[in-house]
mmCIF file of the N, C-alpha and C atoms, coordinates in Angstrom:
data_MODEL
# 
_entry.id   MODEL 
# 
loop_
_atom_site.group_PDB 
_atom_site.id 
_atom_site.type_symbol 
_atom_site.label_atom_id 
_atom_site.label_alt_id 
_atom_site.label_comp_id 
_atom_site.label_asym_id 
_atom_site.label_entity_id 
_atom_site.label_seq_id 
_atom_site.pdbx_PDB_ins_code 
_atom_site.Cartn_x 
_atom_site.Cartn_y 
_atom_site.Cartn_z 
_atom_site.occupancy 
_atom_site.B_iso_or_equiv 
_atom_site.pdbx_formal_charge 
_atom_site.auth_seq_id 
_atom_site.auth_comp_id 
_atom_site.auth_asym_id 
_atom_site.auth_atom_id 
_atom_site.pdbx_PDB_model_num 
ATOM 1   N N  . UNK A 1 1  ? -90.166  -177.784 117.523 1.00 0.00 ? 1  UNK A N  1 
ATOM 2   C CA . UNK A 1 1  ? -90.600  -178.983 118.202 1.00 0.00 ? 1  UNK A CA 1 
ATOM 3   C C  . UNK A 1 1  ? -89.746  -180.147 117.706 1.00 0.00 ? 1  UNK A C  1 
ATOM 4   N N  . UNK A 1 2  ? -89.224  -180.913 118.639 1.00 0.00 ? 2  UNK A N  1 
ATOM 5   C CA . UNK A 1 2  ? -88.403  -182.058 118.290 1.00 0.00 ? 2  UNK A CA 1 
ATOM 6   C C  . UNK A 1 2  ? -89.240  -183.280 117.950 1.00 0.00 ? 2  UNK A C  1 
ATOM 7   N N  . UNK A 1 3  ? -88.577  -184.316 117.473 1.00 0.00 ? 3  UNK A N  1 
ATOM 8   C CA . UNK A 1 3  ? -89.263  -185.543 117.078 1.00 0.00 ? 3  UNK A CA 1 
ATOM 9   C C  . UNK A 1 3  ? -89.974  -186.188 118.260 1.00 0.00 ? 3  UNK A C  1 
ATOM 10  N N  . UNK A 1 4  ? -89.349  -186.195 119.418 1.00 0.00 ? 4  UNK A N  1 
ATOM 11  C CA . UNK A 1 4  ? -89.969  -186.815 120.593 1.00 0.00 ? 4  UNK A CA 1 
ATOM 12  C C  . UNK A 1 4  ? -91.282  -186.127 120.948 1.00 0.00 ? 4  UNK A C  1 
ATOM 13  N N  . UNK A 1 5  ? -91.314  -184.801 120.908 1.00 0.00 ? 5  UNK A N  1 
ATOM 14  C CA . UNK A 1 5  ? -92.544  -184.078 121.222 1.00 0.00 ? 5  UNK A CA 1 
ATOM 15  C C  . UNK A 1 5  ? -93.609  -184.310 120.153 1.00 0.00 ? 5  UNK A C  1 
ATOM 16  N N  . UNK A 1 6  ? -93.200  -184.454 118.923 1.00 0.00 ? 6  UNK A N  1 
ATOM 17  C CA . UNK A 1 6  ? -94.146  -184.667 117.828 1.00 0.00 ? 6  UNK A CA 1 
ATOM 18  C C  . UNK A 1 6  ? -94.808  -186.036 117.919 1.00 0.00 ? 6  UNK A C  1 
ATOM 19  N N  . UNK A 1 7  ? -94.142  -187.007 118.536 1.00 0.00 ? 7  UNK A N  1 
ATOM 20  C CA . UNK A 1 7  ? -94.681  -188.358 118.619 1.00 0.00 ? 7  UNK A CA 1 
ATOM 21  C C  . UNK A 1 7  ? -95.586  -188.574 119.830 1.00 0.00 ? 7  UNK A C  1 
ATOM 22  N N  . UNK A 1 8  ? -95.640  -187.620 120.719 1.00 0.00 ? 8  UNK A N  1 
ATOM 23  C CA . UNK A 1 8  ? -96.467  -187.754 121.908 1.00 0.00 ? 8  UNK A CA 1 
ATOM 24  C C  . UNK A 1 8  ? -97.922  -187.502 121.539 1.00 0.00 ? 8  UNK A C  1 
ATOM 25  N N  . UNK A 1 9  ? -98.763  -188.475 121.854 1.00 0.00 ? 9  UNK A N  1 
ATOM 26  C CA . UNK A 1 9  ? -100.200 -188.321 121.623 1.00 0.00 ? 9  UNK A CA 1 
ATOM 27  C C  . UNK A 1 9  ? -100.885 -188.261 122.980 1.00 0.00 ? 9  UNK A C  1 
ATOM 28  N N  . UNK A 1 10 ? -101.835 -187.384 123.095 1.00 0.00 ? 10 UNK A N  1 
ATOM 29  C CA . UNK A 1 10 ? -102.568 -187.231 124.348 1.00 0.00 ? 10 UNK A CA 1 
ATOM 30  C C  . UNK A 1 10 ? -103.943 -187.860 124.172 1.00 0.00 ? 10 UNK A C  1 
ATOM 31  N N  . UNK A 1 11 ? -104.313 -188.693 125.113 1.00 0.00 ? 11 UNK A N  1 
ATOM 32  C CA . UNK A 1 11 ? -105.622 -189.333 125.088 1.00 0.00 ? 11 UNK A CA 1 
ATOM 33  C C  . UNK A 1 11 ? -106.411 -188.896 126.315 1.00 0.00 ? 11 UNK A C  1 
ATOM 34  N N  . UNK A 1 12 ? -107.723 -188.843 126.184 1.00 0.00 ? 12 UNK A N  1 
ATOM 35  C CA . UNK A 1 12 ? -108.584 -188.581 127.329 1.00 0.00 ? 12 UNK A CA 1 
ATOM 36  C C  . UNK A 1 12 ? -109.325 -189.867 127.666 1.00 0.00 ? 12 UNK A C  1 
ATOM 37  N N  . UNK A 1 13 ? -109.577 -190.042 128.954 1.00 0.00 ? 13 UNK A N  1 
ATOM 38  C CA . UNK A 1 13 ? -110.292 -191.231 129.393 1.00 0.00 ? 13 UNK A CA 1 
ATOM 39  C C  . UNK A 1 13 ? -111.773 -190.914 129.508 1.00 0.00 ? 13 UNK A C  1 
ATOM 40  N N  . UNK A 1 14 ? -112.558 -191.651 128.757 1.00 0.00 ? 14 UNK A N  1 
ATOM 41  C CA . UNK A 1 14 ? -114.010 -191.579 128.841 1.00 0.00 ? 14 UNK A CA 1 
ATOM 42  C C  . UNK A 1 14 ? -114.508 -192.980 129.170 1.00 0.00 ? 14 UNK A C  1 
ATOM 43  N N  . UNK A 1 15 ? -115.802 -193.120 129.354 1.00 0.00 ? 15 UNK A N  1 
ATOM 44  C CA . UNK A 1 15 ? -116.357 -194.416 129.728 1.00 0.00 ? 15 UNK A CA 1 
ATOM 45  C C  . UNK A 1 15 ? -117.533 -194.754 128.832 1.00 0.00 ? 15 UNK A C  1 
ATOM 46  N N  . UNK A 1 16 ? -117.565 -195.996 128.399 1.00 0.00 ? 16 UNK A N  1 
ATOM 47  C CA . UNK A 1 16 ? -118.691 -196.474 127.612 1.00 0.00 ? 16 UNK A CA 1 
ATOM 48  C C  . UNK A 1 16 ? -119.915 -196.628 128.493 1.00 0.00 ? 16 UNK A C  1 
ATOM 49  N N  . UNK A 1 17 ? -121.081 -196.787 127.892 1.00 0.00 ? 17 UNK A N  1 
ATOM 50  C CA . UNK A 1 17 ? -122.323 -196.855 128.665 1.00 0.00 ? 17 UNK A CA 1 
ATOM 51  C C  . UNK A 1 17 ? -122.394 -198.053 129.612 1.00 0.00 ? 17 UNK A C  1 
ATOM 52  N N  . UNK A 1 18 ? -121.585 -199.076 129.383 1.00 0.00 ? 18 UNK A N  1 
ATOM 53  C CA . UNK A 1 18 ? -121.575 -200.231 130.292 1.00 0.00 ? 18 UNK A CA 1 
ATOM 54  C C  . UNK A 1 18 ? -120.366 -200.208 131.212 1.00 0.00 ? 18 UNK A C  1 
ATOM 55  N N  . UNK A 1 19 ? -119.663 -199.054 131.269 1.00 0.00 ? 19 UNK A N  1 
ATOM 56  C CA . UNK A 1 19 ? -118.582 -198.878 132.216 1.00 0.00 ? 19 UNK A CA 1 
ATOM 57  C C  . UNK A 1 19 ? -117.181 -199.112 131.694 1.00 0.00 ? 19 UNK A C  1 
ATOM 58  N N  . UNK A 1 20 ? -117.040 -199.574 130.464 1.00 0.00 ? 20 UNK A N  1 
ATOM 59  C CA . UNK A 1 20 ? -115.699 -199.831 129.936 1.00 0.00 ? 20 UNK A CA 1 
ATOM 60  C C  . UNK A 1 20 ? -114.922 -198.526 129.782 1.00 0.00 ? 20 UNK A C  1 
ATOM 61  N N  . UNK A 1 21 ? -113.606 -198.605 130.006 1.00 0.00 ? 21 UNK A N  1 
ATOM 62  C CA . UNK A 1 21 ? -112.737 -197.439 129.874 1.00 0.00 ? 21 UNK A CA 1 
ATOM 63  C C  . UNK A 1 21 ? -112.377 -197.259 128.405 1.00 0.00 ? 21 UNK A C  1 
ATOM 64  N N  . UNK A 1 22 ? -112.498 -196.032 127.909 1.00 0.00 ? 22 UNK A N  1 
ATOM 65  C CA . UNK A 1 22 ? -112.174 -195.702 126.526 1.00 0.00 ? 22 UNK A CA 1 
ATOM 66  C C  . UNK A 1 22 ? -111.098 -194.623 126.532 1.00 0.00 ? 22 UNK A C  1 
ATOM 67  N N  . UNK A 1 23 ? -110.034 -194.845 125.823 1.00 0.00 ? 23 UNK A N  1 
ATOM 68  C CA . UNK A 1 23 ? -108.977 -193.846 125.657 1.00 0.00 ? 23 UNK A CA 1 
ATOM 69  C C  . UNK A 1 23 ? -109.150 -193.259 124.259 1.00 0.00 ? 23 UNK A C  1 
ATOM 70  N N  . UNK A 1 24 ? -109.461 -191.978 124.183 1.00 0.00 ? 24 UNK A N  1 
ATOM 71  C CA . UNK A 1 24 ? -109.790 -191.337 122.902 1.00 0.00 ? 24 UNK A CA 1 
ATOM 72  C C  . UNK A 1 24 ? -108.835 -190.176 122.649 1.00 0.00 ? 24 UNK A C  1 
ATOM 73  N N  . UNK A 1 25 ? -108.344 -190.091 121.414 1.00 0.00 ? 25 UNK A N  1 
ATOM 74  C CA . UNK A 1 25 ? -107.485 -188.987 120.999 1.00 0.00 ? 25 UNK A CA 1 
ATOM 75  C C  . UNK A 1 25 ? -108.380 -187.785 120.683 1.00 0.00 ? 25 UNK A C  1 
ATOM 76  N N  . UNK A 1 26 ? -108.302 -186.716 121.467 1.00 0.00 ? 26 UNK A N  1 
ATOM 77  C CA . UNK A 1 26 ? -109.163 -185.552 121.230 1.00 0.00 ? 26 UNK A CA 1 
ATOM 78  C C  . UNK A 1 26 ? -108.989 -184.932 119.850 1.00 0.00 ? 26 UNK A C  1 
ATOM 79  N N  . UNK A 1 27 ? -107.801 -185.068 119.263 1.00 0.00 ? 27 UNK A N  1 
ATOM 80  C CA . UNK A 1 27 ? -107.558 -184.508 117.930 1.00 0.00 ? 27 UNK A CA 1 
ATOM 81  C C  . UNK A 1 27 ? -108.395 -185.210 116.863 1.00 0.00 ? 27 UNK A C  1 
ATOM 82  N N  . UNK A 1 28 ? -108.904 -186.396 117.166 1.00 0.00 ? 28 UNK A N  1 
ATOM 83  C CA . UNK A 1 28 ? -109.705 -187.162 116.204 1.00 0.00 ? 28 UNK A CA 1 
ATOM 84  C C  . UNK A 1 28 ? -111.212 -186.979 116.400 1.00 0.00 ? 28 UNK A C  1 
ATOM 85  N N  . UNK A 1 29 ? -111.598 -186.143 117.379 1.00 0.00 ? 29 UNK A N  1 
ATOM 86  C CA . UNK A 1 29 ? -113.018 -185.899 117.618 1.00 0.00 ? 29 UNK A CA 1 
ATOM 87  C C  . UNK A 1 29 ? -113.509 -184.819 116.660 1.00 0.00 ? 29 UNK A C  1 
ATOM 88  N N  . UNK A 1 30 ? -114.546 -185.147 115.907 1.00 0.00 ? 30 UNK A N  1 
ATOM 89  C CA . UNK A 1 30 ? -115.119 -184.215 114.946 1.00 0.00 ? 30 UNK A CA 1 
ATOM 90  C C  . UNK A 1 30 ? -116.211 -183.364 115.593 1.00 0.00 ? 30 UNK A C  1 
ATOM 91  N N  . UNK A 1 31 ? -117.095 -184.005 116.366 1.00 0.00 ? 31 UNK A N  1 
ATOM 92  C CA . UNK A 1 31 ? -118.173 -183.276 117.031 1.00 0.00 ? 31 UNK A CA 1 
ATOM 93  C C  . UNK A 1 31 ? -118.768 -184.139 118.136 1.00 0.00 ? 31 UNK A C  1 
ATOM 94  N N  . UNK A 1 32 ? -119.632 -183.520 118.915 1.00 0.00 ? 32 UNK A N  1 
ATOM 95  C CA . UNK A 1 32 ? -120.351 -184.198 119.984 1.00 0.00 ? 32 UNK A CA 1 
ATOM 96  C C  . UNK A 1 32 ? -121.829 -183.930 119.792 1.00 0.00 ? 32 UNK A C  1 
ATOM 97  N N  . UNK A 1 33 ? -122.644 -184.881 120.220 1.00 0.00 ? 33 UNK A N  1 
ATOM 98  C CA . UNK A 1 33 ? -124.079 -184.618 120.208 1.00 0.00 ? 33 UNK A CA 1 
ATOM 99  C C  . UNK A 1 33 ? -124.753 -185.460 121.272 1.00 0.00 ? 33 UNK A C  1 
ATOM 100 N N  . UNK A 1 34 ? -125.845 -184.970 121.768 1.00 0.00 ? 34 UNK A N  1 
ATOM 101 C CA . UNK A 1 34 ? -126.627 -185.714 122.737 1.00 0.00 ? 34 UNK A CA 1 
ATOM 102 C C  . UNK A 1 34 ? -127.523 -186.685 121.986 1.00 0.00 ? 34 UNK A C  1 
ATOM 103 N N  . UNK A 1 35 ? -127.707 -187.898 122.525 1.00 0.00 ? 35 UNK A N  1 
ATOM 104 C CA . UNK A 1 35 ? -128.624 -188.827 121.853 1.00 0.00 ? 35 UNK A CA 1 
ATOM 105 C C  . UNK A 1 35 ? -130.041 -188.273 121.895 1.00 0.00 ? 35 UNK A C  1 
ATOM 106 N N  . UNK A 1 36 ? -130.738 -188.365 120.782 1.00 0.00 ? 36 UNK A N  1 
ATOM 107 C CA . UNK A 1 36 ? -132.067 -187.762 120.684 1.00 0.00 ? 36 UNK A CA 1 
ATOM 108 C C  . UNK A 1 36 ? -133.117 -188.594 121.413 1.00 0.00 ? 36 UNK A C  1 
ATOM 109 N N  . UNK A 1 37 ? -133.174 -189.879 121.103 1.00 0.00 ? 37 UNK A N  1 
ATOM 110 C CA . UNK A 1 37 ? -134.216 -190.729 121.683 1.00 0.00 ? 37 UNK A CA 1 
ATOM 111 C C  . UNK A 1 37 ? -133.614 -192.086 122.009 1.00 0.00 ? 37 UNK A C  1 
ATOM 112 N N  . UNK A 1 38 ? -133.415 -192.346 123.274 1.00 0.00 ? 38 UNK A N  1 
ATOM 113 C CA . UNK A 1 38 ? -132.831 -193.626 123.667 1.00 0.00 ? 38 UNK A CA 1 
ATOM 114 C C  . UNK A 1 38 ? -133.808 -194.781 123.521 1.00 0.00 ? 38 UNK A C  1 
ATOM 115 N N  . UNK A 1 39 ? -135.089 -194.490 123.328 1.00 0.00 ? 39 UNK A N  1 
ATOM 116 C CA . UNK A 1 39 ? -136.078 -195.560 123.185 1.00 0.00 ? 39 UNK A CA 1 
ATOM 117 C C  . UNK A 1 39 ? -136.008 -196.244 121.829 1.00 0.00 ? 39 UNK A C  1 
ATOM 118 N N  . UNK A 1 40 ? -135.259 -195.690 120.880 1.00 0.00 ? 40 UNK A N  1 
ATOM 119 C CA . UNK A 1 40 ? -135.161 -196.301 119.551 1.00 0.00 ? 40 UNK A CA 1 
ATOM 120 C C  . UNK A 1 40 ? -134.152 -197.442 119.528 1.00 0.00 ? 40 UNK A C  1 
ATOM 121 N N  . UNK A 1 41 ? -133.409 -197.618 120.629 1.00 0.00 ? 41 UNK A N  1 
ATOM 122 C CA . UNK A 1 41 ? -132.420 -198.692 120.764 1.00 0.00 ? 41 UNK A CA 1 
ATOM 123 C C  . UNK A 1 41 ? -131.198 -198.510 119.866 1.00 0.00 ? 41 UNK A C  1 
ATOM 124 N N  . UNK A 1 42 ? -131.004 -197.307 119.348 1.00 0.00 ? 42 UNK A N  1 
ATOM 125 C CA . UNK A 1 42 ? -129.789 -197.051 118.582 1.00 0.00 ? 42 UNK A CA 1 
ATOM 126 C C  . UNK A 1 42 ? -128.570 -197.012 119.492 1.00 0.00 ? 42 UNK A C  1 
ATOM 127 N N  . UNK A 1 43 ? -128.775 -196.586 120.739 1.00 0.00 ? 43 UNK A N  1 
ATOM 128 C CA . UNK A 1 43 ? -127.672 -196.426 121.678 1.00 0.00 ? 43 UNK A CA 1 
ATOM 129 C C  . UNK A 1 43 ? -127.931 -197.249 122.919 1.00 0.00 ? 43 UNK A C  1 
ATOM 130 N N  . UNK A 1 44 ? -126.867 -197.746 123.526 1.00 0.00 ? 44 UNK A N  1 
ATOM 131 C CA . UNK A 1 44 ? -126.990 -198.547 124.737 1.00 0.00 ? 44 UNK A CA 1 
ATOM 132 C C  . UNK A 1 44 ? -127.532 -197.712 125.881 1.00 0.00 ? 44 UNK A C  1 
ATOM 133 N N  . UNK A 1 45 ? -128.238 -198.370 126.792 1.00 0.00 ? 45 UNK A N  1 
ATOM 134 C CA . UNK A 1 45 ? -128.735 -197.690 127.983 1.00 0.00 ? 45 UNK A CA 1 
ATOM 135 C C  . UNK A 1 45 ? -127.545 -197.114 128.742 1.00 0.00 ? 45 UNK A C  1 
ATOM 136 N N  . UNK A 1 46 ? -127.671 -195.895 129.187 1.00 0.00 ? 46 UNK A N  1 
ATOM 137 C CA . UNK A 1 46 ? -126.576 -195.225 129.885 1.00 0.00 ? 46 UNK A CA 1 
ATOM 138 C C  . UNK A 1 46 ? -125.792 -194.272 129.001 1.00 0.00 ? 46 UNK A C  1 
ATOM 139 N N  . UNK A 1 47 ? -126.106 -194.231 127.705 1.00 0.00 ? 47 UNK A N  1 
ATOM 140 C CA . UNK A 1 47 ? -125.435 -193.313 126.783 1.00 0.00 ? 47 UNK A CA 1 
ATOM 141 C C  . UNK A 1 47 ? -125.928 -191.893 127.038 1.00 0.00 ? 47 UNK A C  1 
ATOM 142 N N  . UNK A 1 48 ? -124.984 -190.988 127.310 1.00 0.00 ? 48 UNK A N  1 
ATOM 143 C CA . UNK A 1 48 ? -125.347 -189.601 127.572 1.00 0.00 ? 48 UNK A CA 1 
ATOM 144 C C  . UNK A 1 48 ? -124.769 -188.647 126.539 1.00 0.00 ? 48 UNK A C  1 
ATOM 145 N N  . UNK A 1 49 ? -123.792 -189.103 125.765 1.00 0.00 ? 49 UNK A N  1 
ATOM 146 C CA . UNK A 1 49 ? -123.200 -188.267 124.727 1.00 0.00 ? 49 UNK A CA 1 
ATOM 147 C C  . UNK A 1 49 ? -122.682 -189.169 123.614 1.00 0.00 ? 49 UNK A C  1 
ATOM 148 N N  . UNK A 1 50 ? -122.794 -188.702 122.392 1.00 0.00 ? 50 UNK A N  1 
ATOM 149 C CA . UNK A 1 50 ? -122.255 -189.412 121.226 1.00 0.00 ? 50 UNK A CA 1 
ATOM 150 C C  . UNK A 1 50 ? -121.049 -188.618 120.746 1.00 0.00 ? 50 UNK A C  1 
ATOM 151 N N  . UNK A 1 51 ? -119.900 -189.299 120.689 1.00 0.00 ? 51 UNK A N  1 
ATOM 152 C CA . UNK A 1 51 ? -118.670 -188.688 120.197 1.00 0.00 ? 51 UNK A CA 1 
ATOM 153 C C  . UNK A 1 51 ? -118.535 -189.096 118.732 1.00 0.00 ? 51 UNK A C  1 
ATOM 154 N N  . UNK A 1 52 ? -118.530 -188.115 117.844 1.00 0.00 ? 52 UNK A N  1 
ATOM 155 C CA . UNK A 1 52 ? -118.383 -188.376 116.406 1.00 0.00 ? 52 UNK A CA 1 
ATOM 156 C C  . UNK A 1 52 ? -116.910 -188.189 116.067 1.00 0.00 ? 52 UNK A C  1 
ATOM 157 N N  . UNK A 1 53 ? -116.306 -189.245 115.518 1.00 0.00 ? 53 UNK A N  1 
ATOM 158 C CA . UNK A 1 53 ? -114.888 -189.227 115.207 1.00 0.00 ? 53 UNK A CA 1 
ATOM 159 C C  . UNK A 1 53 ? -114.659 -188.739 113.777 1.00 0.00 ? 53 UNK A C  1 
ATOM 160 N N  . UNK A 1 54 ? -113.464 -188.254 113.506 1.00 0.00 ? 54 UNK A N  1 
ATOM 161 C CA . UNK A 1 54 ? -113.148 -187.714 112.184 1.00 0.00 ? 54 UNK A CA 1 
ATOM 162 C C  . UNK A 1 54 ? -113.185 -188.789 111.093 1.00 0.00 ? 54 UNK A C  1 
ATOM 163 N N  . UNK A 1 55 ? -113.091 -190.065 111.467 1.00 0.00 ? 55 UNK A N  1 
ATOM 164 C CA . UNK A 1 55 ? -113.173 -191.142 110.475 1.00 0.00 ? 55 UNK A CA 1 
ATOM 165 C C  . UNK A 1 55 ? -114.610 -191.554 110.194 1.00 0.00 ? 55 UNK A C  1 
ATOM 166 N N  . UNK A 1 56 ? -115.577 -190.853 110.812 1.00 0.00 ? 56 UNK A N  1 
ATOM 167 C CA . UNK A 1 56 ? -116.988 -191.145 110.586 1.00 0.00 ? 56 UNK A CA 1 
ATOM 168 C C  . UNK A 1 56 ? -117.590 -192.079 111.610 1.00 0.00 ? 56 UNK A C  1 
ATOM 169 N N  . UNK A 1 57 ? -116.791 -192.604 112.524 1.00 0.00 ? 57 UNK A N  1 
ATOM 170 C CA . UNK A 1 57 ? -117.289 -193.513 113.543 1.00 0.00 ? 57 UNK A CA 1 
ATOM 171 C C  . UNK A 1 57 ? -117.969 -192.763 114.682 1.00 0.00 ? 57 UNK A C  1 
ATOM 172 N N  . UNK A 1 58 ? -118.789 -193.499 115.427 1.00 0.00 ? 58 UNK A N  1 
ATOM 173 C CA . UNK A 1 58 ? -119.503 -192.950 116.571 1.00 0.00 ? 58 UNK A CA 1 
ATOM 174 C C  . UNK A 1 58 ? -119.100 -193.737 117.811 1.00 0.00 ? 58 UNK A C  1 
ATOM 175 N N  . UNK A 1 59 ? -118.934 -193.029 118.931 1.00 0.00 ? 59 UNK A N  1 
ATOM 176 C CA . UNK A 1 59 ? -118.634 -193.676 120.197 1.00 0.00 ? 59 UNK A CA 1 
ATOM 177 C C  . UNK A 1 59 ? -119.639 -193.172 121.220 1.00 0.00 ? 59 UNK A C  1 
ATOM 178 N N  . UNK A 1 60 ? -120.374 -194.099 121.832 1.00 0.00 ? 60 UNK A N  1 
ATOM 179 C CA . UNK A 1 60 ? -121.330 -193.753 122.871 1.00 0.00 ? 60 UNK A CA 1 
ATOM 180 C C  . UNK A 1 60 ? -120.595 -193.727 124.204 1.00 0.00 ? 60 UNK A C  1 
ATOM 181 N N  . UNK A 1 61 ? -120.788 -192.644 124.972 1.00 0.00 ? 61 UNK A N  1 
ATOM 182 C CA . UNK A 1 61 ? -120.126 -192.539 126.267 1.00 0.00 ? 61 UNK A CA 1 
ATOM 183 C C  . UNK A 1 61 ? -121.141 -192.200 127.357 1.00 0.00 ? 61 UNK A C  1 
ATOM 184 N N  . UNK A 1 62 ? -120.782 -192.550 128.596 1.00 0.00 ? 62 UNK A N  1 
ATOM 185 C CA . UNK A 1 62 ? -121.686 -192.308 129.724 1.00 0.00 ? 62 UNK A CA 1 
ATOM 186 C C  . UNK A 1 62 ? -121.570 -190.897 130.273 1.00 0.00 ? 62 UNK A C  1 
ATOM 187 N N  . UNK A 1 63 ? -120.489 -190.187 129.960 1.00 0.00 ? 63 UNK A N  1 
ATOM 188 C CA . UNK A 1 63 ? -120.359 -188.791 130.380 1.00 0.00 ? 63 UNK A CA 1 
ATOM 189 C C  . UNK A 1 63 ? -121.309 -187.930 129.550 1.00 0.00 ? 63 UNK A C  1 
ATOM 190 N N  . UNK A 1 64 ? -121.820 -186.846 130.150 1.00 0.00 ? 64 UNK A N  1 
ATOM 191 C CA . UNK A 1 64 ? -122.636 -185.938 129.347 1.00 0.00 ? 64 UNK A CA 1 
ATOM 192 C C  . UNK A 1 64 ? -121.708 -185.077 128.484 1.00 0.00 ? 64 UNK A C  1 
ATOM 193 N N  . UNK A 1 65 ? -122.254 -184.457 127.460 1.00 0.00 ? 65 UNK A N  1 
ATOM 194 C CA . UNK A 1 65 ? -121.430 -183.708 126.504 1.00 0.00 ? 65 UNK A CA 1 
ATOM 195 C C  . UNK A 1 65 ? -120.642 -182.561 127.143 1.00 0.00 ? 65 UNK A C  1 
ATOM 196 N N  . UNK A 1 66 ? -121.215 -181.791 128.098 1.00 0.00 ? 66 UNK A N  1 
ATOM 197 C CA . UNK A 1 66 ? -120.389 -180.757 128.734 1.00 0.00 ? 66 UNK A CA 1 
ATOM 198 C C  . UNK A 1 66 ? -119.173 -181.337 129.476 1.00 0.00 ? 66 UNK A C  1 
ATOM 199 N N  . UNK A 1 67 ? -119.316 -182.516 130.072 1.00 0.00 ? 67 UNK A N  1 
ATOM 200 C CA . UNK A 1 67 ? -118.180 -183.157 130.750 1.00 0.00 ? 67 UNK A CA 1 
ATOM 201 C C  . UNK A 1 67 ? -117.127 -183.593 129.742 1.00 0.00 ? 67 UNK A C  1 
ATOM 202 N N  . UNK A 1 68 ? -117.561 -184.066 128.567 1.00 0.00 ? 68 UNK A N  1 
ATOM 203 C CA . UNK A 1 68 ? -116.608 -184.452 127.525 1.00 0.00 ? 68 UNK A CA 1 
ATOM 204 C C  . UNK A 1 68 ? -115.847 -183.226 127.042 1.00 0.00 ? 68 UNK A C  1 
ATOM 205 N N  . UNK A 1 69 ? -116.558 -182.120 126.825 1.00 0.00 ? 69 UNK A N  1 
ATOM 206 C CA . UNK A 1 69 ? -115.908 -180.871 126.393 1.00 0.00 ? 69 UNK A CA 1 
ATOM 207 C C  . UNK A 1 69 ? -114.868 -180.454 127.418 1.00 0.00 ? 69 UNK A C  1 
ATOM 208 N N  . UNK A 1 70 ? -115.192 -180.555 128.684 1.00 0.00 ? 70 UNK A N  1 
ATOM 209 C CA . UNK A 1 70 ? -114.240 -180.182 129.739 1.00 0.00 ? 70 UNK A CA 1 
ATOM 210 C C  . UNK A 1 70 ? -113.016 -181.097 129.711 1.00 0.00 ? 70 UNK A C  1 
ATOM 211 N N  . UNK A 1 71 ? -113.219 -182.394 129.519 1.00 0.00 ? 71 UNK A N  1 
ATOM 212 C CA . UNK A 1 71 ? -112.095 -183.328 129.497 1.00 0.00 ? 71 UNK A CA 1 
ATOM 213 C C  . UNK A 1 71 ? -111.183 -183.118 128.302 1.00 0.00 ? 71 UNK A C  1 
ATOM 214 N N  . UNK A 1 72 ? -111.744 -182.760 127.159 1.00 0.00 ? 72 UNK A N  1 
ATOM 215 C CA . UNK A 1 72 ? -110.893 -182.575 125.970 1.00 0.00 ? 72 UNK A CA 1 
ATOM 216 C C  . UNK A 1 72 ? -110.297 -181.175 125.907 1.00 0.00 ? 72 UNK A C  1 
ATOM 217 N N  . UNK A 1 73 ? -110.720 -180.316 126.829 1.00 0.00 ? 73 UNK A N  1 
ATOM 218 C CA . UNK A 1 73 ? -110.109 -178.997 126.942 1.00 0.00 ? 73 UNK A CA 1 
ATOM 219 C C  . UNK A 1 73 ? -110.528 -178.015 125.892 1.00 0.00 ? 73 UNK A C  1 
ATOM 220 N N  . UNK A 1 74 ? -111.730 -178.078 125.393 1.00 0.00 ? 74 UNK A N  1 
ATOM 221 C CA . UNK A 1 74 ? -112.207 -177.128 124.387 1.00 0.00 ? 74 UNK A CA 1 
ATOM 222 C C  . UNK A 1 74 ? -113.111 -176.118 125.002 1.00 0.00 ? 74 UNK A C  1 
# 
């Protein structure tokens, strides 16, 4: 693999619960989980999947977890 190929990063487009476009590097995704109880106000209305990043951060997205899995190609 050459240097040019090594520098190419692939991002997937997901959407935040309020419609914002999110470009996420699939290589940095640690796990996915469905929000347990949206009534606790931990997650914005419209959150259908929580993307857990390898740096420990969480990203709420409007896509459901099976759709996220399909987009990241796993």
